[in-house]
PyMOL Python script that loads the backbone (N, CA, C, O; Angstrom):
from pymol import cmd

cmd.read_pdbstr("""\
ATOM      1  N   MET A   1     -11.696  -3.219   1.555  1.00  0.00           N
ATOM      2  CA  MET A   1     -11.144  -2.099   0.877  1.00  0.00           C
ATOM      3  C   MET A   1     -11.039  -2.433  -0.584  1.00  0.00           C
ATOM      4  O   MET A   1     -10.577  -3.510  -0.961  1.00  0.00           O
ATOM      5  N   THR A   2     -11.502  -1.433  -1.463  1.00  0.00           N
ATOM      6  CA  THR A   2     -11.526  -1.602  -2.909  1.00  0.00           C
ATOM      7  C   THR A   2     -10.144  -1.170  -3.444  1.00  0.00           C
ATOM      8  O   THR A   2      -9.345  -0.539  -2.752  1.00  0.00           O
ATOM      9  N   LEU A   3      -9.922  -1.529  -4.660  1.00  0.00           N
ATOM     10  CA  LEU A   3      -8.640  -1.099  -5.233  1.00  0.00           C
ATOM     11  C   LEU A   3      -8.575   0.413  -5.371  1.00  0.00           C
ATOM     12  O   LEU A   3      -7.515   0.991  -5.128  1.00  0.00           O
ATOM     13  N   LYS A   4      -9.668   1.087  -5.754  1.00  0.00           N
ATOM     14  CA  LYS A   4      -9.783   2.458  -5.868  1.00  0.00           C
ATOM     15  C   LYS A   4      -9.461   3.187  -4.548  1.00  0.00           C
ATOM     16  O   LYS A   4      -8.753   4.194  -4.570  1.00  0.00           O
ATOM     17  N   GLN A   5      -9.970   2.697  -3.397  1.00  0.00           N
ATOM     18  CA  GLN A   5      -9.730   3.167  -2.121  1.00  0.00           C
ATOM     19  C   GLN A   5      -8.229   3.074  -1.697  1.00  0.00           C
ATOM     20  O   GLN A   5      -7.623   3.960  -1.094  1.00  0.00           O
ATOM     21  N   ALA A   6      -7.723   1.891  -2.095  1.00  0.00           N
ATOM     22  CA  ALA A   6      -6.306   1.663  -1.711  1.00  0.00           C
ATOM     23  C   ALA A   6      -5.394   2.581  -2.526  1.00  0.00           C
ATOM     24  O   ALA A   6      -4.433   3.086  -1.946  1.00  0.00           O
ATOM     25  N   ARG A   7      -5.599   2.831  -3.767  1.00  0.00           N
ATOM     26  CA  ARG A   7      -4.866   3.700  -4.598  1.00  0.00           C
ATOM     27  C   ARG A   7      -4.929   5.164  -4.027  1.00  0.00           C
ATOM     28  O   ARG A   7      -3.918   5.865  -4.034  1.00  0.00           O
ATOM     29  N   LYS A   8      -6.081   5.599  -3.553  1.00  0.00           N
ATOM     30  CA  LYS A   8      -6.263   6.878  -3.067  1.00  0.00           C
ATOM     31  C   LYS A   8      -5.431   6.982  -1.660  1.00  0.00           C
ATOM     32  O   LYS A   8      -4.704   7.950  -1.433  1.00  0.00           O
ATOM     33  N   ARG A   9      -5.581   6.025  -0.841  1.00  0.00           N
ATOM     34  CA  ARG A   9      -5.015   6.015   0.565  1.00  0.00           C
ATOM     35  C   ARG A   9      -3.487   5.840   0.509  1.00  0.00           C
ATOM     36  O   ARG A   9      -2.773   6.466   1.293  1.00  0.00           O
ATOM     37  N   TYR A  10      -2.964   4.980  -0.427  1.00  0.00           N
ATOM     38  CA  TYR A  10      -1.551   4.702  -0.395  1.00  0.00           C
ATOM     39  C   TYR A  10      -0.954   5.038  -1.815  1.00  0.00           C
ATOM     40  O   TYR A  10      -0.683   4.104  -2.570  1.00  0.00           O
ATOM     41  N   PRO A  11      -0.756   6.257  -2.174  1.00  0.00           N
ATOM     42  CA  PRO A  11      -0.362   6.608  -3.533  1.00  0.00           C
ATOM     43  C   PRO A  11       1.060   6.238  -3.815  1.00  0.00           C
ATOM     44  O   PRO A  11       1.417   6.208  -4.992  1.00  0.00           O
ATOM     45  N   LEU A  12       1.918   5.950  -2.858  1.00  0.00           N
ATOM     46  CA  LEU A  12       3.241   5.585  -3.206  1.00  0.00           C
ATOM     47  C   LEU A  12       3.477   4.128  -3.392  1.00  0.00           C
ATOM     48  O   LEU A  12       4.533   3.733  -3.885  1.00  0.00           O
ATOM     49  N   VAL A  13       2.525   3.307  -3.013  1.00  0.00           N
ATOM     50  CA  VAL A  13       2.652   1.854  -3.267  1.00  0.00           C
ATOM     51  C   VAL A  13       2.375   1.525  -4.742  1.00  0.00           C
ATOM     52  O   VAL A  13       1.369   1.989  -5.278  1.00  0.00           O
ATOM     53  N   PRO A  14       3.196   0.772  -5.392  1.00  0.00           N
ATOM     54  CA  PRO A  14       2.907   0.465  -6.765  1.00  0.00           C
ATOM     55  C   PRO A  14       1.633  -0.301  -7.023  1.00  0.00           C
ATOM     56  O   PRO A  14       1.164  -1.132  -6.246  1.00  0.00           O
ATOM     57  N   ASP A  15       1.098   0.063  -8.220  1.00  0.00           N
ATOM     58  CA  ASP A  15      -0.258  -0.448  -8.571  1.00  0.00           C
ATOM     59  C   ASP A  15      -0.364  -2.020  -8.481  1.00  0.00           C
ATOM     60  O   ASP A  15      -1.356  -2.547  -7.977  1.00  0.00           O
ATOM     61  N   GLU A  16       0.660  -2.729  -8.970  1.00  0.00           N
ATOM     62  CA  GLU A  16       0.660  -4.164  -9.029  1.00  0.00           C
ATOM     63  C   GLU A  16       0.588  -4.672  -7.629  1.00  0.00           C
ATOM     64  O   GLU A  16      -0.128  -5.647  -7.403  1.00  0.00           O
ATOM     65  N   ILE A  17       1.292  -4.079  -6.621  1.00  0.00           N
ATOM     66  CA  ILE A  17       1.193  -4.618  -5.232  1.00  0.00           C
ATOM     67  C   ILE A  17      -0.130  -4.265  -4.621  1.00  0.00           C
ATOM     68  O   ILE A  17      -0.672  -5.061  -3.853  1.00  0.00           O
ATOM     69  N   LEU A  18      -0.679  -3.110  -4.922  1.00  0.00           N
ATOM     70  CA  LEU A  18      -2.057  -2.766  -4.360  1.00  0.00           C
ATOM     71  C   LEU A  18      -3.027  -3.767  -4.890  1.00  0.00           C
ATOM     72  O   LEU A  18      -3.828  -4.327  -4.140  1.00  0.00           O
ATOM     73  N   ARG A  19      -2.965  -4.015  -6.239  1.00  0.00           N
ATOM     74  CA  ARG A  19      -3.937  -4.977  -6.812  1.00  0.00           C
ATOM     75  C   ARG A  19      -3.755  -6.395  -6.218  1.00  0.00           C
ATOM     76  O   ARG A  19      -4.749  -7.070  -5.952  1.00  0.00           O
ATOM     77  N   TRP A  20      -2.547  -6.841  -6.013  1.00  0.00           N
ATOM     78  CA  TRP A  20      -2.290  -8.189  -5.477  1.00  0.00           C
ATOM     79  C   TRP A  20      -2.832  -8.271  -4.074  1.00  0.00           C
ATOM     80  O   TRP A  20      -3.514  -9.233  -3.722  1.00  0.00           O
ATOM     81  N   ALA A  21      -2.523  -7.230  -3.236  1.00  0.00           N
ATOM     82  CA  ALA A  21      -2.919  -7.254  -1.828  1.00  0.00           C
ATOM     83  C   ALA A  21      -4.436  -7.288  -1.685  1.00  0.00           C
ATOM     84  O   ALA A  21      -4.972  -8.079  -0.909  1.00  0.00           O
ATOM     85  N   VAL A  22      -5.143  -6.410  -2.450  1.00  0.00           N
ATOM     86  CA  VAL A  22      -6.547  -6.296  -2.375  1.00  0.00           C
ATOM     87  C   VAL A  22      -7.165  -7.653  -2.806  1.00  0.00           C
ATOM     88  O   VAL A  22      -8.107  -8.114  -2.160  1.00  0.00           O
ATOM     89  N   GLU A  23      -6.683  -8.270  -3.827  1.00  0.00           N
ATOM     90  CA  GLU A  23      -7.272  -9.506  -4.382  1.00  0.00           C
ATOM     91  C   GLU A  23      -6.900 -10.787  -3.567  1.00  0.00           C
ATOM     92  O   GLU A  23      -7.646 -11.766  -3.589  1.00  0.00           O
ATOM     93  N   ASN A  24      -5.780 -10.772  -2.873  1.00  0.00           N
ATOM     94  CA  ASN A  24      -5.302 -12.126  -2.217  1.00  0.00           C
ATOM     95  C   ASN A  24      -5.294 -12.054  -0.740  1.00  0.00           C
ATOM     96  O   ASN A  24      -5.153 -13.111  -0.126  1.00  0.00           O
ATOM     97  N   ILE A  25      -5.423 -10.989  -0.114  1.00  0.00           N
ATOM     98  CA  ILE A  25      -5.404 -11.024   1.337  1.00  0.00           C
ATOM     99  C   ILE A  25      -6.892 -10.712   1.752  1.00  0.00           C
ATOM    100  O   ILE A  25      -7.494  -9.685   1.439  1.00  0.00           O
ATOM    101  N   SER A  26      -7.403 -11.765   2.512  1.00  0.00           N
ATOM    102  CA  SER A  26      -8.753 -11.767   2.892  1.00  0.00           C
ATOM    103  C   SER A  26      -9.137 -10.833   4.099  1.00  0.00           C
ATOM    104  O   SER A  26     -10.254 -10.320   4.173  1.00  0.00           O
ATOM    105  N   ASP A  27      -8.226 -10.652   4.972  1.00  0.00           N
ATOM    106  CA  ASP A  27      -8.506  -9.862   6.180  1.00  0.00           C
ATOM    107  C   ASP A  27      -8.169  -8.414   5.877  1.00  0.00           C
ATOM    108  O   ASP A  27      -7.014  -8.087   5.604  1.00  0.00           O
ATOM    109  N   PRO A  28      -9.206  -7.512   5.924  1.00  0.00           N
ATOM    110  CA  PRO A  28      -9.002  -6.139   5.612  1.00  0.00           C
ATOM    111  C   PRO A  28      -7.945  -5.421   6.523  1.00  0.00           C
ATOM    112  O   PRO A  28      -7.221  -4.527   6.086  1.00  0.00           O
ATOM    113  N   ARG A  29      -7.904  -5.849   7.759  1.00  0.00           N
ATOM    114  CA  ARG A  29      -6.872  -5.251   8.639  1.00  0.00           C
ATOM    115  C   ARG A  29      -5.501  -5.566   8.233  1.00  0.00           C
ATOM    116  O   ARG A  29      -4.622  -4.705   8.254  1.00  0.00           O
ATOM    117  N   ASP A  30      -5.280  -6.846   7.842  1.00  0.00           N
ATOM    118  CA  ASP A  30      -3.954  -7.205   7.316  1.00  0.00           C
ATOM    119  C   ASP A  30      -3.602  -6.442   6.064  1.00  0.00           C
ATOM    120  O   ASP A  30      -2.440  -6.066   5.911  1.00  0.00           O
ATOM    121  N   VAL A  31      -4.535  -6.184   5.148  1.00  0.00           N
ATOM    122  CA  VAL A  31      -4.299  -5.444   3.876  1.00  0.00           C
ATOM    123  C   VAL A  31      -3.842  -3.989   4.342  1.00  0.00           C
ATOM    124  O   VAL A  31      -2.817  -3.464   3.905  1.00  0.00           O
ATOM    125  N   GLU A  32      -4.656  -3.409   5.227  1.00  0.00           N
ATOM    126  CA  GLU A  32      -4.287  -2.053   5.700  1.00  0.00           C
ATOM    127  C   GLU A  32      -2.892  -1.987   6.347  1.00  0.00           C
ATOM    128  O   GLU A  32      -2.092  -1.092   6.074  1.00  0.00           O
ATOM    129  N   ARG A  33      -2.661  -2.903   7.150  1.00  0.00           N
ATOM    130  CA  ARG A  33      -1.345  -2.899   7.954  1.00  0.00           C
ATOM    131  C   ARG A  33      -0.189  -3.014   6.940  1.00  0.00           C
ATOM    132  O   ARG A  33       0.777  -2.251   6.974  1.00  0.00           O
ATOM    133  N   GLY A  34      -0.327  -3.971   6.066  1.00  0.00           N
ATOM    134  CA  GLY A  34       0.824  -4.153   5.036  1.00  0.00           C
ATOM    135  C   GLY A  34       1.071  -3.043   4.133  1.00  0.00           C
ATOM    136  O   GLY A  34       2.205  -2.658   3.846  1.00  0.00           O
ATOM    137  N   LEU A  35      -0.098  -2.488   3.650  1.00  0.00           N
ATOM    138  CA  LEU A  35       0.025  -1.299   2.773  1.00  0.00           C
ATOM    139  C   LEU A  35       0.488  -0.082   3.472  1.00  0.00           C
ATOM    140  O   LEU A  35       1.202   0.719   2.868  1.00  0.00           O
ATOM    141  N   PHE A  36       0.123   0.125   4.750  1.00  0.00           N
ATOM    142  CA  PHE A  36       0.614   1.221   5.502  1.00  0.00           C
ATOM    143  C   PHE A  36       2.090   1.187   5.641  1.00  0.00           C
ATOM    144  O   PHE A  36       2.800   2.172   5.440  1.00  0.00           O
ATOM    145  N   ARG A  37       2.530   0.009   5.996  1.00  0.00           N
ATOM    146  CA  ARG A  37       4.025  -0.200   6.174  1.00  0.00           C
ATOM    147  C   ARG A  37       4.815   0.019   4.815  1.00  0.00           C
ATOM    148  O   ARG A  37       5.891   0.616   4.794  1.00  0.00           O
ATOM    149  N   LEU A  38       4.256  -0.463   3.772  1.00  0.00           N
ATOM    150  CA  LEU A  38       4.915  -0.197   2.469  1.00  0.00           C
ATOM    151  C   LEU A  38       4.889   1.391   2.198  1.00  0.00           C
ATOM    152  O   LEU A  38       5.882   1.971   1.760  1.00  0.00           O
ATOM    153  N   GLU A  39       3.780   1.996   2.466  1.00  0.00           N
ATOM    154  CA  GLU A  39       3.758   3.454   2.289  1.00  0.00           C
ATOM    155  C   GLU A  39       4.773   4.163   3.140  1.00  0.00           C
ATOM    156  O   GLU A  39       5.402   5.115   2.678  1.00  0.00           O
ATOM    157  N   GLN A  40       4.963   3.713   4.422  1.00  0.00           N
ATOM    158  CA  GLN A  40       6.009   4.372   5.231  1.00  0.00           C
ATOM    159  C   GLN A  40       7.426   4.155   4.698  1.00  0.00           C
ATOM    160  O   GLN A  40       8.263   5.058   4.675  1.00  0.00           O
ATOM    161  N   ALA A  41       7.651   2.897   4.268  1.00  0.00           N
ATOM    162  CA  ALA A  41       8.938   2.649   3.720  1.00  0.00           C
ATOM    163  C   ALA A  41       9.220   3.516   2.414  1.00  0.00           C
ATOM    164  O   ALA A  41      10.319   4.044   2.240  1.00  0.00           O
ATOM    165  N   LYS A  42       8.293   3.623   1.608  1.00  0.00           N
ATOM    166  CA  LYS A  42       8.515   4.530   0.339  1.00  0.00           C
ATOM    167  C   LYS A  42       8.691   5.968   0.818  1.00  0.00           C
ATOM    168  O   LYS A  42       9.456   6.703   0.192  1.00  0.00           O
ATOM    169  N   GLN A  43       8.076   6.388   1.817  1.00  0.00           N
ATOM    170  CA  GLN A  43       8.359   7.768   2.314  1.00  0.00           C
ATOM    171  C   GLN A  43       9.700   7.926   2.878  1.00  0.00           C
ATOM    172  O   GLN A  43      10.345   8.937   2.603  1.00  0.00           O
ATOM    173  N   LEU A  44      10.189   6.997   3.660  1.00  0.00           N
ATOM    174  CA  LEU A  44      11.549   7.105   4.138  1.00  0.00           C
ATOM    175  C   LEU A  44      12.562   6.966   3.033  1.00  0.00           C
ATOM    176  O   LEU A  44      13.598   7.631   3.066  1.00  0.00           O
ATOM    177  N   GLN A  45      12.304   6.139   2.070  1.00  0.00           N
ATOM    178  CA  GLN A  45      13.239   5.993   0.913  1.00  0.00           C
ATOM    179  C   GLN A  45      13.327   7.366   0.208  1.00  0.00           C
ATOM    180  O   GLN A  45      14.418   7.833  -0.118  1.00  0.00           O
ATOM    181  N   ILE A  46      12.195   7.982  -0.013  1.00  0.00           N
ATOM    182  CA  ILE A  46      12.187   9.270  -0.716  1.00  0.00           C
ATOM    183  C   ILE A  46      12.982  10.283   0.111  1.00  0.00           C
ATOM    184  O   ILE A  46      13.837  10.988  -0.426  1.00  0.00           O
ATOM    185  N   LYS A  47      12.693  10.359   1.462  1.00  0.00           N
ATOM    186  CA  LYS A  47      13.266  11.275   2.327  1.00  0.00           C
ATOM    187  C   LYS A  47      14.748  11.178   2.337  1.00  0.00           C
ATOM    188  O   LYS A  47      15.408  12.215   2.273  1.00  0.00           O
ATOM    189  N   TYR A  48      15.346   9.972   2.416  1.00  0.00           N
ATOM    190  CA  TYR A  48      16.817   9.786   2.635  1.00  0.00           C
ATOM    191  C   TYR A  48      17.527   9.613   1.354  1.00  0.00           C
ATOM    192  O   TYR A  48      18.756   9.676   1.387  1.00  0.00           O
ATOM    193  N   CYS A  49      16.924   9.400   0.219  1.00  0.00           N
ATOM    194  CA  CYS A  49      17.632   9.229  -1.092  1.00  0.00           C
ATOM    195  C   CYS A  49      17.659  10.612  -1.770  1.00  0.00           C
ATOM    196  O   CYS A  49      18.387  10.791  -2.746  1.00  0.00           O
ATOM    197  N   ALA A  50      16.946  11.514  -1.317  1.00  0.00           N
ATOM    198  CA  ALA A  50      16.866  12.890  -2.046  1.00  0.00           C
ATOM    199  C   ALA A  50      18.077  13.722  -1.655  1.00  0.00           C
ATOM    200  O   ALA A  50      18.222  14.854  -2.115  1.00  0.00           O
TER     201      ALA A  50
END
""", "prot")
cmd.dss("prot")
cmd.show_as("cartoon", "prot")
cmd.util.cbc("prot")
cmd.orient("prot")
């Protein structure tokens, strides 16, 4: 997964975290799993803090 693809797929995850994950995690499945969970956490945060 490229940084551009990650930004498009996980818009709520901060850019510095996306960049770090894409550059430092070698297994693409682990990158997707981690970013997906972060995206879910941000969605829940927005839902319950509003």
